[in-house]
C-alpha positions in Angstrom: -9.4 -8.2 -11.7 -8.4 -8.4 -15.3 -4.8 -9.6 -15.3 -4.3 -8.8 -18.7 -5.4 -5.3 -18.5 -3.1 -5.2 -15.3 0.0 -6.0 -17.7 -0.8 -3.9 -20.3 -1.4 -0.8 -18.5 1.7 -1.6 -16.1 4.2 -1.8 -18.7 3.0 1.1 -20.9 3.2 3.1 -17.7 6.8 2.0 -16.9 7.9 2.6 -20.4 6.5 6.2 -20.3 8.6 7.2 -17.4 12.1 6.3 -19.0 13.5 8.6 -21.5 16.3 7.3 -24.1 18.5 9.6 -22.2 18.0 7.8 -18.7 18.3 4.5 -20.9 21.5 5.5 -22.0 20.3 5.2 -25.7 21.8 8.0 -28.4 18.2 9.4 -30.2 18.8 10.7 -33.7 16.0 12.5 -35.5 13.3 15.4 -34.6 10.7 15.5 -32.2 9.3 12.3 -30.7 5.5 11.2 -30.4 5.9 9.7 -27.1 7.8 10.9 -23.7 9.5 7.8 -23.1 11.3 4.5 -24.6 9.4 3.1 -27.9 8.4 -0.4 -27.8 11.5 -1.6 -30.2 13.6 0.7 -27.6 12.4 -1.4 -24.8 13.0 -4.6 -27.0 16.5 -3.5 -27.7 17.6 -3.3 -23.9 16.1 -6.2 -22.9 17.3 -8.2 -25.6 14.4 -9.7 -27.3 12.6 -8.9 -30.6 9.8 -6.2 -30.8 6.9 -8.3 -31.6 8.1 -10.5 -28.3 7.8 -7.6 -26.5 4.7 -6.0 -27.7 3.0 -9.3 -27.4 4.3 -9.0 -23.4 2.6 -5.5 -23.4 -0.5 -6.3 -24.9 -0.9 -8.4 -21.5 0.4 -11.9 -22.3 3.1 -12.6 -20.3 2.0 -16.8 -20.3 5.4 -18.7 -20.6 7.8 -15.6 -20.2 10.9 -16.5 -18.8 12.2 -15.3 -15.5 15.8 -14.4 -17.8 13.2 -12.3 -20.1 11.4 -10.5 -17.0 14.8 -9.9 -15.3 15.8 -8.2 -18.9 12.8 -6.3 -18.5 13.5 -5.0 -14.7 16.9 -3.6 -16.0 15.4 -2.0 -19.4 12.6 -0.4 -17.7 15.0 0.4 -14.3 12.3 -0.9 -11.9 12.5 -1.0 -8.0 11.9 -3.7 -5.8 8.5 -3.4 -5.2 7.7 -3.2 -9.4 9.9 -6.0 -9.9 8.0 -8.0 -7.6 4.9 -6.7 -9.1 5.8 -7.9 -12.2 6.9 -11.5 -11.3 3.3 -11.3 -9.5 1.5 -10.8 -12.7 3.3 -13.1 -14.9 3.0 -16.2 -12.1 -1.0 -15.1 -12.7 -0.7 -15.3 -16.6 1.4 -18.7 -16.6 -0.7 -20.4 -14.2 -4.1 -22.1 -14.1 -6.9 -19.5 -14.0 -7.9 -19.5 -10.7 -11.7 -18.6 -9.3 -12.1 -15.5 -6.9 -12.6 -17.0 -3.5 -13.0 -15.8 -0.2 -9.6 -16.2 2.2 -10.1 -16.7 6.2 -10.2 -13.5 7.9 -6.9 -12.9 10.1 -7.4 -12.9 13.5 -5.1 -11.6 16.2 -3.9 -14.1 18.7 -4.6 -14.1 22.6 -0.5 -13.9 22.5 -0.5 -10.5 19.8 -3.2 -8.6 21.5 -1.3 -8.9 25.2 1.8 -7.6 23.2 -0.1 -4.6 21.9 -1.9 -4.3 25.3 1.7 -3.8 27.1 3.1 -1.4 24.6 1.5 1.0 26.5 3.7 3.9 25.7 3.5 3.3 22.0 0.2 3.9 19.8 -0.1 0.1 18.0 -2.5 -1.4 15.2 -3.0 -4.5 13.7 -4.1 -4.7 10.4 -5.0 -7.5 7.9 -4.0 -7.8 4.3 -7.3 -5.3 3.2 -6.2 -2.8 6.0 -9.0 -3.1 8.3 -8.2 -2.9 11.7 -8.4 -6.5 14.0 -6.4 -5.1 17.1 -5.2 -2.1 18.7 -3.8 -0.8 22.1 -5.7 2.3 23.8 -2.9 4.7 22.4 -3.4 3.4 19.2 -7.3 4.4 19.7 -6.5 7.7 21.1 -4.3 8.5 18.1 -6.9 7.2 15.1 -10.2 8.1 16.5 -12.1 7.9 13.4 -10.7 4.0 12.8 -12.9 3.4 16.1 -16.6 4.7 16.0 -18.3 4.2 19.2 -20.4 0.9 19.8 -18.9 -0.6 16.5 -16.3 -2.4 14.6 -13.4 -0.7 13.8 -13.3 0.4 10.0 -11.5 -0.2 7.2 -8.3 2.5 6.8 -8.5 2.9 3.2 -12.6 3.4 3.2 -11.6 5.8 6.1 -8.7 7.3 3.8 -10.8 7.9 0.5 -14.5 8.2 2.0 -14.3 9.8 5.0 -14.5 13.4 4.6 -12.9 14.2 8.0 -9.5 12.3 6.6 -8.1 15.2 4.4 -8.4 17.4 7.7 -6.6 14.3 10.0 -4.2 14.3 7.5 -2.3 17.4 6.1 -0.4 15.2 4.1 -3.6 13.6 2.5 -2.5 12.8 -0.7 0.8 11.2 -0.2 -1.0 9.0 2.7 -3.8 8.3 0.2 -1.3 7.4 -2.8 0.8 5.1 -0.9 -2.5 3.4 0.6 -3.3 2.8 -3.3 0.0 1.4 -4.5 0.4 -1.0 -1.4 -3.3 -2.3 -2.5 -2.0 -2.9 -6.2 1.2 -4.7 -5.1 -1.4 -6.7 -2.5 -3.8 -7.2 -5.9 -0.7 -8.4 -8.4 0.4 -10.9 -5.3 -2.9 -12.9 -5.5 -5.6 -11.1 -8.1 -8.4 -14.0 -6.9 -8.8 -12.5 -3.2 -12.4 -11.6 -3.2 -12.3 -9.2 -0.1 -9.4 -7.5 -1.6 -11.8 -7.2 -5.2 -14.8 -6.1 -3.1 -12.9 -3.4 -1.5 -11.0 -2.1 -4.4 -14.4 -1.9 -6.8 -16.0 0.0 -4.0 -13.3 2.5 -3.7 -13.0 2.6 -7.3 -16.9 3.5 -7.5 -17.2 5.8 -4.7 -13.8 7.8 -5.0 -12.5 9.3 -8.3 -9.2 9.9 -6.9 -8.9 6.1 -6.0 -10.1 5.6 -9.3 -7.5 7.6 -10.9 -4.5 6.6 -8.8 -5.5 3.1 -9.3 -5.2 3.4 -13.2 -1.7 4.7 -13.1 -0.5 1.4 -11.6 2.0 2.6 -9.1 3.3 -0.1 -6.8 5.2 0.4 -3.8 6.3 -0.9 -0.2 5.5 1.2 2.7 7.7 -0.3 5.9 8.6 3.0 7.3 8.4 6.7 7.1 6.7 9.5 8.4 3.2 10.7 9.0 1.6 13.9 10.1 -1.8 14.1 12.0 -4.1 17.1 12.6 -5.1 15.4 15.9 -9.0 16.8 17.3 -7.2 16.6 20.8 -4.0 17.4 20.6 -3.3 18.9 17.6 -0.7 18.7 14.6 1.7 15.8 15.4 4.5 14.5 13.7 5.0 10.5 14.1 7.8 7.9 12.8 6.1 4.8 11.7 7.2 1.5 11.3 5.4 -2.3 10.6 6.1 -5.8 11.0 4.5 -8.5 9.6 3.4 -11.4 11.8 5.0 -14.2 10.1 2.2 -16.9 11.1 -0.8 -14.6 9.4 -1.2 -11.8 7.1 -1.4 -9.6 10.1 0.6 -6.3 10.1 1.4 -4.1 13.5 2.4 -0.4 13.0 3.7 1.5 15.6 4.4 5.5 15.9 7.0 7.0 17.9 7.7 10.4 18.3 11.1 12.3 18.3 12.3 12.4 21.8 12.4 16.0 23.0 10.1 17.7 20.3 6.7 19.2 20.0 5.2 16.0 19.0 6.4 14.1 21.9 5.2 16.3 24.2 1.6 16.2 22.2 2.0 12.5 22.2 2.6 12.6 26.1 -0.6 15.0 26.3 -2.6 12.1 24.8 -1.6 9.4 26.6 -2.7 11.3 29.6 -6.1 12.0 28.0 -6.5 8.2 27.1 -5.4 7.0 30.5 -8.2 5.4 32.6 -9.3 7.4 35.5 -7.4 5.9 38.7 -10.5 4.7 40.2 -11.1 2.7 37.2 -7.4 1.6 37.3 -7.5 0.4 40.5 -10.8 -1.4 40.2 -9.1 -3.3 37.3 -6.7 -4.7 39.7 
């Protein structure tokens, strides 16, 4: 991934969204040619020369101090995820150039697998850093059937979101969910631009999905650890669930769980899904 180009596009997009009024600047004169701040205005707000900021926006963050980066965070009004991404890009630009590498695949330990299985009333998925499902419980598989094809390994959720034609029907708020997925991958790319599996996934999605390609170029970064997801399930119909994620400290695995509001129609639908996914009584007795 071209870090220099990423820096250029990221800072340009951030500058364009901050108006002088939002930045607290008084503007004199006629119509402006740019929708957001000019380079010299960002430099003024950050307390650096225009030439120095221009150098940074052209993609050269090598040697830029933390104090200057924090000044940019304030000038461009970055949130926590955007700030972390800026520092990740600067770290990649300052250190020695590293070759792309294949990282060991994350695996679900027997303890985590047992934990997922014991969470029988809560749909749960375990995913690796590039959103491939590496573990689940029965209710998680029932809730997301498209991620679990028969007689095949679970599929990558980002690939499913952008390349499976059923996704837009399955997720009524497909664009919101898809954009969230892009921004999470963009944040991950800043953290480790040498990750070969991530590069391969991004390259494939950018080649095969115009939506992914457009949103990836927008350089939006966000963290999505909690939220609400609507699902148009093929068995129980539309269901709205609150989700939360937990990172397993010893690995890059993320566990996602889904809950319905008690007493709601979605809770009734989730109960129906539990019954549908439960093994037959004879099978349950034989497993003892």
